[in-house]
C-alpha positions in Angstrom: -36.0 -63.7 -32.4 -38.3 -60.7 -32.9 -37.6 -57.7 -30.8 -39.8 -57.1 -27.8 -42.1 -54.0 -27.7 -39.8 -52.4 -25.2 -36.8 -52.8 -27.5 -38.5 -51.2 -30.5 -37.3 -47.6 -31.0 -40.0 -45.0 -30.5 -39.8 -43.4 -33.9 -43.0 -41.9 -35.4 -44.7 -44.2 -37.9 -46.1 -42.2 -40.8 -48.8 -44.9 -41.3 -50.2 -44.5 -37.8 -53.1 -42.1 -37.2 -52.3 -39.0 -35.1 -48.9 -38.3 -36.8 -48.2 -35.0 -38.5 -48.2 -36.7 -41.9 -51.8 -38.0 -41.3 -53.1 -34.5 -40.3 -55.4 -32.8 -42.8 -54.4 -29.4 -44.3 -57.3 -27.7 -42.5 -55.7 -28.5 -39.1 -52.3 -27.2 -40.2 -54.0 -23.9 -41.2 -55.7 -23.6 -37.9 -52.4 -24.1 -36.0 -50.6 -21.5 -38.2 -53.5 -19.0 -37.6 -53.2 -19.6 -33.8 -49.5 -19.0 -33.9 -50.0 -15.7 -35.8 -52.7 -14.5 -33.3 -50.4 -15.4 -30.4 -47.7 -13.2 -31.9 -50.1 -10.4 -32.4 -51.2 -10.5 -28.7 -47.6 -10.5 -27.7 -46.9 -7.3 -29.7 -50.0 -5.6 -28.2 -48.9 -6.5 -24.7 -45.3 -5.3 -25.4 -46.3 -1.9 -26.8 -49.6 -1.4 -24.9 -47.9 0.3 -21.9 -46.1 2.8 -24.1 -49.4 3.6 -25.8 -51.2 4.1 -22.5 -48.4 6.5 -21.3 -48.4 8.5 -24.5 -52.2 8.7 -24.4 -52.1 9.9 -20.8 -49.6 12.7 -21.6 -51.8 13.7 -24.6 -54.9 13.7 -22.4 -53.3 15.9 -19.8 -52.3 18.4 -22.4 -55.7 18.3 -24.2 -57.7 18.9 -21.1 -55.2 21.5 -19.8 -54.4 19.9 -16.5 -51.9 21.8 -14.3 -48.3 20.4 -14.0 -48.8 20.5 -10.2 -50.9 17.3 -10.5 -47.9 15.6 -12.1 -45.7 16.8 -9.3 -48.2 15.6 -6.7 -48.4 12.1 -8.3 -44.6 11.9 -8.4 -44.2 12.9 -4.8 -46.8 10.3 -3.7 -45.0 7.6 -5.8 -41.6 8.5 -4.3 -43.0 8.5 -0.8 -44.7 5.1 -1.3 -41.5 3.6 -2.8 -39.4 4.9 0.1 -41.9 3.7 2.7 -42.1 0.2 1.2 -38.3 0.0 0.9 -37.9 1.0 4.5 -40.4 -1.7 5.6 -38.6 -4.3 3.5 -35.2 -3.4 4.9 -36.6 -3.5 8.5 -38.1 -6.9 7.9 -34.8 -8.2 6.3 -32.8 -6.9 9.3 -35.2 -8.6 11.7 -34.9 -11.9 9.9 -31.1 -11.7 9.8 -31.0 -10.8 13.5 -32.8 -14.0 14.4 -29.9 -16.0 12.9 -26.9 -13.9 13.9 -27.6 -10.7 15.9 -23.9 -9.6 16.3 -23.0 -9.9 12.6 -26.2 -8.2 11.6 -25.4 -5.1 13.7 -21.9 -4.9 12.4 -22.9 -5.3 8.8 -25.4 -2.5 9.1 -22.8 0.0 10.0 -20.2 1.3 7.6 -16.7 2.7 8.2 -16.2 1.2 11.6 -12.9 2.1 13.2 -10.1 -0.4 13.5 -10.6 -1.2 17.2 -13.8 -3.0 16.3 -11.9 -5.6 14.3 -8.4 -5.8 15.8 -7.9 -6.7 19.4 -4.4 -5.1 19.6 -5.9 -1.7 18.6 -7.6 0.1 21.5 -10.5 2.4 21.5 -9.6 6.0 22.4 -12.7 8.0 23.2 -10.9 9.7 26.1 -8.4 11.0 23.5 -11.1 12.2 21.2 -12.6 14.2 24.0 -9.3 15.8 24.8 -8.7 16.7 21.1 -12.1 18.3 20.9 -11.4 20.4 23.9 -7.9 21.4 22.6 -9.0 22.0 19.0 -9.2 25.8 19.1 -5.6 25.9 20.4 -4.4 23.3 17.9 -5.8 25.5 15.2 -3.6 28.4 16.5 -0.5 26.2 16.5 -1.2 24.9 12.9 -1.7 28.5 11.7 1.6 29.6 13.1 3.4 26.5 11.7 1.9 27.1 8.2 2.9 30.7 8.1 6.4 30.3 9.7 7.5 27.0 8.2 5.3 25.9 5.2 5.0 29.3 3.6 8.8 30.0 3.3 9.3 26.4 2.0 6.7 26.9 -0.7 8.1 30.3 -1.6 11.5 28.8 -2.1 10.1 26.2 -4.5 8.0 28.6 -6.6 9.4 30.5 -9.6 10.2 34.2 -9.3 6.9 35.4 -10.8 5.0 33.7 -8.0 7.1 34.9 -5.1 4.1 36.9 -3.7 2.5 33.7 -2.5 1.0 33.8 1.0 -1.7 32.3 3.2 -4.7 34.7 3.4 -7.0 32.6 5.6 -6.3 29.6 7.8 -9.3 28.1 9.5 -9.5 24.5 10.5 -13.2 24.6 11.1 -15.4 23.3 13.9 -15.0 19.6 13.4 -11.9 18.2 15.1 -10.1 15.1 13.7 -11.1 11.7 15.2 -8.8 9.0 16.4 -10.3 5.7 15.2 -7.9 3.5 17.3 -4.6 3.5 19.2 -1.9 0.8 19.0 0.9 1.0 21.6 4.0 -1.0 20.9 5.6 -3.0 23.7 7.9 -5.2 21.7 11.0 -4.2 19.8 11.2 -0.8 21.4 13.9 0.9 23.4 13.5 1.2 27.2 13.6 5.0 27.0 10.8 5.5 24.4 7.1 5.0 23.8 5.8 4.4 20.3 2.2 4.4 19.3 0.2 4.5 16.1 -3.0 6.6 15.7 -5.6 5.9 13.1 -6.5 9.4 12.1 -9.8 10.5 10.4 -10.4 14.1 9.5 -13.3 15.3 7.5 -13.7 18.9 8.5 -15.1 22.2 7.3 -11.7 23.9 7.0 -11.1 27.0 4.9 -7.6 27.6 3.8 -7.1 30.4 1.3 -3.9 31.4 -0.5 -3.2 34.3 -2.8 -0.7 35.2 -5.5 -0.2 38.7 -6.9 -0.1 38.9 -10.7 -1.8 41.9 -12.3 -3.8 41.9 -9.2 -4.0 39.6 -6.2 -5.6 36.3 -7.2 -7.1 34.1 -4.5 -7.6 30.4 -4.4 -8.5 28.0 -1.6 -9.2 24.6 -0.2 -12.2 23.5 1.7 -13.9 20.2 2.8 -10.5 18.6 3.4 -10.6 14.8 4.1 -7.6 12.9 5.4 -7.2 9.3 6.5 -3.9 7.7 7.5 -1.8 6.2 10.3 0.1 8.8 12.3 3.0 7.5 14.4 4.0 9.3 17.6 7.4 8.7 19.2 8.0 9.9 22.7 11.6 9.9 23.6 13.8 10.1 25.6 12.0 9.3 28.8 13.5 11.2 31.7 13.2 11.3 35.4 11.7 14.8 35.7 8.3 16.3 34.7 6.9 16.1 32.0 8.8 12.7 32.0 9.1 12.9 28.2 12.0 14.8 26.6 10.4 15.3 23.2 8.0 14.0 20.6 8.4 13.1 17.0 5.2 13.0 14.8 5.1 11.7 11.2 3.2 9.5 8.7 4.9 6.3 7.8 3.2 6.3 4.4 1.4 8.9 2.4 -2.2 9.4 3.8 -5.3 9.4 1.6 -6.3 13.0 0.9 -9.3 14.6 -0.8 -10.5 18.2 -0.9 -12.6 20.7 -2.8 -11.1 23.8 -4.5 -12.6 27.3 -4.2 -12.3 30.7 -6.0 -9.9 30.7 -9.0 -8.6 27.2 -8.2 -12.1 25.8 -8.8 -11.4 26.2 -12.5 -8.7 23.6 -12.2 -11.1 21.1 -10.6 -11.7 19.2 -13.9 -10.5 15.8 -15.1 -6.8 15.8 -15.8 -5.8 19.1 -14.1 -7.5 18.0 -10.8 -5.4 14.9 -10.6 -2.2 16.9 -11.2 -3.1 19.4 -8.5 -4.0 16.7 -6.0 -0.7 15.0 -6.7 1.3 18.2 -6.1 -0.4 19.0 -2.8 0.1 15.4 -1.6 3.8 15.6 -2.5 4.0 18.8 -0.5 2.5 17.2 2.5 4.9 14.2 2.1 7.8 16.6 2.0 6.7 18.0 5.3 5.2 15.1 7.4 5.9 11.8 5.7 9.1 9.8 6.5 11.9 10.8 6.4 10.3 14.2 7.3 9.1 14.6 10.8 7.5 17.2 13.1 9.7 17.4 16.2 8.3 18.8 19.4 10.8 19.7 22.1 9.5 19.4 25.7 12.7 19.7 27.7 15.5 22.2 27.0 18.2 19.6 27.4 17.0 17.6 24.4 18.7 18.1 21.1 15.9 18.8 18.6 18.0 17.4 15.7 18.0 14.0 17.3 14.2 14.0 17.2 14.0 15.3 13.7 16.9 13.5 12.1 17.5 10.0 13.6 20.1 7.7 12.1 18.7 5.6 9.2 18.1 1.9 9.9 19.3 0.7 6.5 18.9 0.9 2.8 16.4 -1.0 0.7 17.8 -2.0 -2.7 15.0 -2.4 -5.2 15.4 -4.2 -8.5 12.3 -3.8 -10.7 13.0 -6.5 -13.3 10.0 -7.2 -15.5 6.2 -7.7 -15.7 3.9 -10.0 -17.6 0.2 -10.4 -18.4 -0.5 -6.7 -18.1 -3.8 -5.3 -19.2 -3.9 -3.8 -22.7 -5.0 -0.1 -22.5 -4.0 1.0 -26.1 -6.5 -0.3 -28.6 -5.4 -1.4 -32.1 -7.5 -2.0 -35.2 -5.3 -4.7 -36.9 -3.6 -6.3 -33.9 -4.1 -7.0 -30.3 -4.0 -4.1 -27.9 -0.8 -3.1 -26.1 0.4 -0.7 -23.4 3.4 1.5 -22.7 4.0 0.5 -19.1 6.2 2.2 -16.6 6.5 2.0 -12.8 6.5 4.5 -9.9 8.1 3.2 -6.7 7.5 5.0 -3.4 9.1 4.4 0.0 7.8 7.1 2.4 8.3 10.4 0.6 11.0 9.0 -1.7 9.9 8.5 -5.2 11.5 6.6 -8.1 10.4 6.1 -11.7 11.3 3.7 -14.5 11.3 4.5 -18.2 8.2 3.6 -20.3 8.5 0.5 -22.5 6.6 1.0 -25.8 3.9 -1.3 -27.1 4.3 -4.4 -24.9 2.4 -6.3 -22.2 5.6 -8.0 -21.0 8.0 -5.1 -20.3 11.6 -5.6 -19.1 12.8 -2.6 -17.1 15.8 -4.1 -15.3 16.0 -0.9 -13.1 17.7 -0.5 -9.7 16.8 1.9 -7.0 18.1 2.5 -3.5 15.8 3.9 -0.8 17.0 5.1 2.6 14.8 3.6 5.3 14.4 5.3 8.7 11.6 3.0 10.0 11.5 -0.5 8.6 8.9 -1.4 11.3 5.5 -0.4 9.7 7.1 1.1 6.5 5.7 0.0 3.1 7.0 0.1 -0.4 4.3 1.0 -2.9 4.6 0.3 -6.6 2.2 1.7 -9.2 2.2 0.5 -12.8 0.9 2.9 -15.4 0.4 3.0 -19.2 2.0 6.2 -20.5 -0.3 8.2 -22.8 0.9 11.0 -25.0 -0.9 14.3 -24.5 -2.5 16.1 -21.6 -4.7 13.1 -20.6 -4.1 11.1 -17.5 -2.1 7.9 -17.9 -4.0 4.6 -17.6 -3.8 2.5 -14.4 -2.3 -1.0 -14.7 -2.2 -2.1 -11.1 -0.6 -1.5 -7.8 1.4 -3.4 -5.1 2.1 -2.6 -1.4 4.9 -4.5 0.4 6.1 -4.5 4.0 9.7 -3.4 4.3 10.1 -5.1 7.6 9.7 -8.5 6.0 12.6 -7.7 3.6 14.7 -6.5 6.5 14.0 -9.8 8.4 14.8 -12.0 5.4 17.7 -10.1 3.9 17.0 -10.9 0.3 13.7 -11.9 -1.5 13.1 -12.5 -5.2 9.6 -13.3 -6.5 6.8 -12.8 -9.0 4.0 -10.9 -7.3 0.4 -10.3 -8.5 -0.7 -6.7 -9.1 -3.7 -5.5 -7.2 -6.8 -3.5 -8.1 -6.6 -4.8 -11.6 -7.9 -8.0 -13.2 -4.5 -9.4 -14.2 -0.8 -8.6 -14.2 2.3 -9.8 -12.4 5.6 -8.0 -11.6 9.0 -9.5 -10.9 10.9 -7.9 -8.0 14.2 -8.5 -6.3 14.6 -6.8 -2.9 17.7 -6.7 -0.7 18.3 -5.2 2.7 21.6 -3.4 3.4 22.5 -2.7 7.0 24.8 0.1 8.3 28.3 -0.8 9.6 31.3 1.3 10.9 33.7 -1.3 9.5 36.2 0.2 7.1 37.0 -3.2 5.8 33.3 -3.8 4.8 33.3 -0.5 2.9 36.5 -1.4 0.9 35.1 -4.9 0.1 31.9 -3.4 -1.3 33.9 -0.9 -3.3 35.9 -3.7 -4.8 32.8 -5.7 -5.6 31.3 -2.6 -7.4 34.5 -2.1 -9.4 34.5 -5.8 -10.4 30.9 -5.5 -11.6 31.9 -2.5 -13.7 34.7 -4.5 -15.4 32.7 -7.7 -16.0 29.4 -6.1 -17.1 30.4 -3.2 -19.3 27.2 -3.4 -21.3 24.9 -3.9 -18.3 22.4 -1.4 -16.9 24.3 1.6 -15.5 22.4 1.5 -12.3 23.7 -2.0 -11.4 27.3 -0.7 -11.7 26.5 2.4 -9.6 25.2 0.7 -6.5 26.1 2.4 -3.3 28.9 1.3 -0.9 28.2 3.7 2.0 25.9 6.3 3.3 27.1 9.8 4.3 25.3 11.6 7.1 26.0 15.3 7.2 24.7 17.6 9.9 24.9 21.2 8.9 25.2 23.0 12.2 26.1 26.7 11.6 28.4 29.2 10.0 30.0 32.4 11.2 31.8 35.5 9.9 30.1 35.4 6.5 31.1 38.2 4.2 29.1 41.3 3.5 28.6 42.6 0.0 30.9 45.4 -1.0 28.1 47.2 -3.0 25.6 47.0 -0.2 25.9 47.0 3.6 22.8 44.8 4.0 23.2 41.4 5.6 23.0 38.2 3.5 20.2 35.7 3.5 22.4 32.5 3.6 21.4 29.0 2.7 23.5 26.0 1.7 23.7 23.7 -1.3 25.3 20.3 -0.7 26.3 18.2 -3.7 27.7 14.6 -3.9 27.9 13.3 -7.4 24.5 13.9 -9.0 22.7 14.2 -5.7 22.1 17.6 -4.2 20.4 18.9 -1.0 19.4 22.4 0.0 19.0 23.9 3.4 16.5 26.4 4.7 17.1 30.1 4.3 18.3 32.1 7.3 17.3 35.8 6.9 19.8 38.7 7.4 22.5 37.1 9.4 26.3 36.7 9.3 26.2 33.7 11.7 23.3 31.5 10.6 22.3 28.4 12.6 20.7 25.6 10.5 20.9 22.4 12.5 19.8 20.3 9.6 20.8 16.8 8.6 21.3 15.4 5.1 21.9 11.9 3.9 23.8 10.9 0.7 24.3 7.5 -0.8 28.0 7.1 -1.8 29.3 4.9 -4.5 33.1 5.4 -4.1 34.0 7.0 -0.8 37.7 7.1 -1.7 37.1 9.0 -4.9 34.1 11.3 -4.4 33.9 14.7 -2.8 31.4 16.6 -0.7 30.8 20.0 -2.3 29.3 22.7 -0.1 28.1 26.1 -1.4 27.0 28.9 0.9 24.5 31.0 -1.1 23.0 34.4 -0.6 19.4 34.1 -1.6 19.0 37.9 -2.0 21.8 38.2 -4.6 21.6 34.5 -5.8 25.4 34.2 -5.6 27.9 32.0 -3.8 29.5 33.6 -0.7 31.5 30.5 0.4 32.7 27.2 -0.9 34.0 24.0 0.7 35.3 20.9 -1.2 35.8 18.0 1.2 37.2 14.6 0.0 35.1 11.9 1.6 38.3 9.7 1.9 39.3 12.1 4.8 36.4 10.6 6.8 37.5 7.1 6.0 40.8 7.9 7.9 39.0 9.6 10.8 38.4 7.9 14.1 35.1 6.0 14.2 34.5 7.3 10.6 33.2 10.6 12.0 34.3 14.2 11.9 33.0 17.2 13.9 34.8 20.5 13.4 34.6 23.9 11.7 35.9 24.1 8.1 37.4 27.1 6.4 35.3 28.5 3.5 37.0 29.3 0.2 36.1 32.4 -1.8 34.6 34.0 1.4 35.7 36.2 4.2 39.1 35.7 5.9 37.5 34.2 9.0 34.4 32.6 7.4 33.8 29.1 8.8 31.1 26.5 8.6 30.7 23.8 11.3 29.8 20.3 10.2 29.3 17.0 11.9 29.9 14.2 9.4 29.5 10.5 9.8 30.2 7.7 7.2 28.6 4.3 7.5 29.2 1.4 5.1 26.4 -0.6 3.5 26.6 -4.3 4.2 24.3 -6.8 2.6 22.6 -8.8 5.3 23.0 -12.6 5.2 19.9 -13.9 3.5 17.7 -16.2 5.4 16.2 -19.0 3.3 12.5 -18.8 3.3 9.9 -21.4 2.1 7.8 -18.9 0.2 9.3 -15.5 -0.7 6.1 -14.6 -2.5 4.0 -15.1 0.6 6.4 -13.2 2.8 6.5 -10.2 0.5 2.7 -10.1 0.3 2.6 -9.8 4.1 0.6 -13.1 4.4 3.0 -15.0 6.7 6.1 -14.3 8.7 9.5 -15.4 7.6 9.6 -19.3 7.7 13.2 -20.3 8.2 14.3 -23.5 6.5 18.0 -23.9 6.8 19.3 -21.6 9.6 19.9 -21.9 13.2 17.6 -20.1 15.6 20.7 -18.9 17.6 22.0 -17.0 14.5 22.1 -13.2 15.0 20.5 -12.9 11.6 17.3 -14.3 13.0 17.0 -11.7 15.7 15.8 -8.5 14.0 15.5 -5.7 16.4 14.7 -2.0 16.3 17.8 0.2 16.4 17.4 3.8 17.6 20.7 5.6 17.7 21.2 9.3 17.4 23.1 10.5 14.3 26.4 11.2 15.9 26.4 8.9 18.9 28.1 5.5 18.9 26.3 4.1 21.9 22.6 3.6 22.4 20.4 3.3 25.4 18.5 0.5 23.7 18.7 -2.9 25.0 18.4 -6.2 23.1 14.8 -7.1 22.5 13.7 -10.1 24.5 13.0 -12.9 22.1 11.1 -16.2 22.3 12.7 -19.5 23.3 13.6 -20.2 19.7 15.0 -16.7 19.0 11.9 -15.6 17.2 10.1 -12.3 17.6 7.1 -12.5 19.9 3.8 -13.1 18.1 2.3 -9.9 19.2 4.6 -8.0 16.8 2.0 -6.5 14.4 3.8 -6.8 11.1 5.1 -10.3 11.2 2.2 -12.6 11.9 3.1 -16.2 12.6 1.0 -19.0 11.1 1.7 -21.3 14.1 -0.8 -21.6 16.9 1.6 -23.1 19.5 5.2 -22.6 20.7 6.1 -26.0 19.2 4.8 -25.0 15.7 6.7 -21.7 15.9 10.1 -23.4 15.7 12.1 -23.0 12.6 11.8 -26.2 10.7 12.2 -27.5 7.2 9.3 -28.0 4.8 9.5 -31.8 5.1 9.4 -31.7 8.9 6.5 -29.3 8.8 4.5 -31.6 6.5 5.2 -34.6 8.7 4.1 -32.8 11.8 1.0 -31.5 10.2 0.1 -34.9 9.0 0.6 -36.4 12.4 -1.6 -33.8 14.1 -4.4 -34.1 11.4 -7.2 -36.7 11.4 -6.6 -40.1 10.0 -6.6 -40.6 6.2 -9.8 -42.7 6.2 -11.7 -39.7 7.6 -10.9 -37.8 4.5 -11.5 -40.1 1.5 -11.2 -37.1 -1.0 -8.2 -35.5 0.7 -7.4 -32.3 2.6 -6.4 -28.8 1.7 -4.2 -26.4 3.6 -5.4 -22.8 3.4 -4.4 -19.5 5.2 -7.0 -16.8 5.7 -6.3 -13.2 6.7 -8.1 -9.8 6.3 -5.9 -6.8 5.4 -7.7 -3.8 6.8 -5.4 -1.1 5.2 -6.2 -2.6 1.7 -9.7 -3.8 2.4 -9.0 -7.2 1.1 -9.6 -10.8 2.2 -6.4 -12.7 1.5 -6.7 -16.4 0.7 -3.5 -18.4 0.4 -3.9 -21.9 -1.0 -0.9 -23.8 0.1 -1.1 -27.5 -0.8 -3.3 -30.6 -0.7 -2.9 -34.0 0.9 -4.2 -37.4 -0.5 -6.3 -35.7 -3.2 -8.0 -38.5 -5.0 -10.8 -39.0 -7.6 -13.7 -41.2 -6.5 -13.0 -44.7 -7.6 -9.5 -44.1 -9.0 -6.0 -44.2 -7.6 -4.4 -42.3 -10.5 -3.0 -38.9 -9.6 -5.3 -36.2 -10.8 -4.6 -32.8 -12.6 -6.1 -30.4 -10.1 -6.6 -26.7 -9.4 -8.5 -24.8 -6.7 -11.5 -22.5 -7.3 -13.0 -20.2 -4.7 -16.2 -18.2 -4.3 -17.1 -15.7 -1.6 -20.7 -16.7 -1.0 -23.4 -15.8 -1.7 -21.8 -14.2 -4.8 -21.2 -17.0 -7.4 -20.9 -14.7 -10.4 -18.0 -14.8 -12.7 -16.5 -11.7 -11.2 -16.4 -13.4 -7.7 -14.6 -16.4 -8.9 -10.9 -17.0 -8.2 -8.7 -19.9 -9.2 -5.2 -21.2 -8.9 -2.9 -22.7 -11.5 -3.2 -26.3 -12.5 -0.9 -29.0 -10.9 -0.7 -32.2 -12.9 -0.3 -35.8 -11.8 -0.1 -35.2 -8.0 -1.9 -36.6 -5.0 -0.1 -33.9 -2.9 -0.3 -30.8 -5.1 1.6 -27.7 -4.0 -0.2 -24.5 -5.2 1.3 -21.7 -3.0 -1.0 -19.1 -4.7 -2.7 -16.0 -3.3 -6.3 -15.1 -4.1 -7.7 -11.8 -3.0 -11.2 -10.3 -2.6 -11.9 -6.6 -2.4 -14.5 -6.4 0.5 -15.2 -4.0 3.4 -14.3 -5.0 6.9 -17.9 -4.7 8.0 -19.1 -7.2 5.5 -16.4 -9.9 5.4 -17.6 -11.6 8.6 -21.0 -12.2 7.1 -19.6 -14.2 4.2 -18.8 -17.8 3.6 -15.8 -18.9 1.5 -16.4 -21.9 -0.7 -13.3 -23.7 -1.8 -13.4 -26.4 -4.5 -10.7 -28.8 -5.7 -11.4 -29.6 -9.4 -9.9 -32.2 -11.7 -9.2 -30.4 -15.0 -8.9 -33.7 -17.0 -12.6 -34.6 -16.1 -14.0 -31.7 -18.3 -13.6 -33.8 -21.4 -15.7 -36.7 -19.9 -19.1 -37.0 -18.4 -17.9 -37.4 -14.8 -18.1 -34.7 -12.2 -14.9 -32.5 -12.3 -15.3 -31.5 -8.6 -13.2 -33.8 -6.4 -14.3 -32.2 -3.2 -15.1 -28.9 -1.5 -15.3 -27.1 1.8 -17.3 -24.1 3.0 -15.5 -21.9 5.6 -17.7 -19.5 7.6 -15.5 -16.5 8.2 -17.5 -15.4 11.2 -16.0 -18.4 13.1 -12.4 -17.4 12.5 -10.2 -14.5 13.8 -9.1 -13.3 10.4 -7.5 -10.1 11.8 -4.4 -12.3 11.9 -3.2 -15.0 9.6 -5.0 -18.3 10.3 -3.8 -21.5 8.7 -5.6 -24.9 8.9 -6.2 -28.2 7.1 -9.7 -28.6 5.7 -11.2 -31.9 4.9 -12.8 -32.1 1.4 -16.3 -33.2 1.2 -18.2 -34.4 -2.0 -20.1 -31.8 -3.9 -22.0 -31.3 -7.1 -20.2 -29.5 -9.9 -21.3 -25.9 -10.3 
């Protein structure tokens, strides 16, 4: 049967007229000539503008036009461009306002304070007005404090040839700091205290000038100081007489962001490399003065002990195990092989700083390093980890990522171990193990921990030395005073005494008291103790003027183990000193006890501050599930604090700012297993037939301190391909619309052969708070096996308008997937 005309393939027939074969040579020549002429016109158009510009410049010079004509034309063009841009911007705002007036106004303003976005932070205009009125008097107080407190501390830290350091000028300027918002805590606080956090902005025209005498006095200064951080103010104890508050304690929980300009001689140092080192030194000096554990105490009533305000008892110890990292960015380029890095970590908890060694030429370093940080305020305290690539020479090390974790979540869980993604870098993960150690006055607990440490030393002789040297107790020493110190035989001048305290390899130094035989220090020092029954506290009273020891005390710590309540308060005789020389100490020993770990569903999510601790296998009546703030003076065994009122299931009230619950009702707030949680969520969701492509559980939250939108993709339910019942191989991809570029794409790992895939991955977007509400999050579930076929890889998608959610706190919901085209 001959094929029909429709079945005949449409190939060109060389015998038919009109085909290229049948065209005469003259027509081919005409087509080639037309192509050449088109190319020539294209070249003329391409270079014509350059020719006209060069001709114009030549003409202006040839006819001797004045350069002022060029300036006039430039001014007119700039004015015209600016005017047209302003008109376009006004029109764009007007068009946006017709759709969403509120979001348009918010997005047009940058650097809005925290009270705009967070309902638990209040506006404080009345406080800003008071600060403005008091600013001249605050300047006088700061000047006195810098000269009387900071200057002696700096002199003590400087080498001998810089001992002429002094403040020449201290002017804070005319612009007072501004309080962006105030948060007052009502949960988990003692009944005799008030705790509030102030969001502090300062960008003033200050002028602080210092000088050092070398060949002649050299001056250097700081101006245009900028500071942004959260300042905590504790008012306690509350009393029944005016002013109703016994004292105040002011400090930064974490290092604030600081920037400044250098003047005079110091301006020479404001170059890349040296500038960063100088900024780091000044930030560390501020941390040593006003970042935990350092505080600024203000005594308001004479009956209040100032040391109880400045030196409260620690809440616990955070044990940090920095294990390893993977997928780090290569910063060292190589010609014949892939690039590598020499990574190391810097860990900060308040003003405490720890550093690992650098591992050479690797993107998967194994540090296996242990640190122990004393924590005075777990509530609101963060642990910050920076990863760097070590470079030889004077250049700055390369940045490999950072990570900020909430200490409170570790304290609530007891023990957490997880791989965590590094932030502010395109890739990289770090493996951390964190444990919370509580303080106890049980002698039995101290001996048990000492036995465990000794056992570890015997069993793991070749292990990291830090693992075998973990601490068993914390020693709190209050250096009160001394009396009858000796006078030098060669000189009748009085000594300038200060004290060195040494326990093992840890040493602390007190302030210098000038020209006195009976100094009063009233300072408190904390030491981590490995073996209380074997170690000693060595105390040296030094004369700064002569730089010699004028008194020595060697106190075995085991004496405190035998003391009532593990505490001593008495004068001690000084050796190598005067016949009646004494030093008065108050010493308290507390054991470190590892808190019973609470099993959590997702340690990674808890550490990243995305969800609160979800309890799987623990009773709500257990005391381990009732974290509460403990405020006890250093040498007092009783506290005026009362137990924190908890919810009906023993959980912390949801208004607690650092542990945000994902539940939206009291029923969902109960501690349940993952299986029970899944069953309940399925029962409360819509019927399966309403979601033919399945559903996806997602948590959304905006982190204001880090300026990040946090998207947690938990799991899917009934994820199916269209027309197939086989379990797909899926992953989730997100875009923050309208940005659909490659840089705006985030994706999870792939889960194979699952209708109910569990991802539990965190995706983050760096975005300002004023902009996030105007965006839409597009979430797609894709089938990776479909890429090798002609079918659509997109199983389903959902678009979430962020303006419709309260993302100031974690919001978890199930989203029904809808069909969509592949992008």
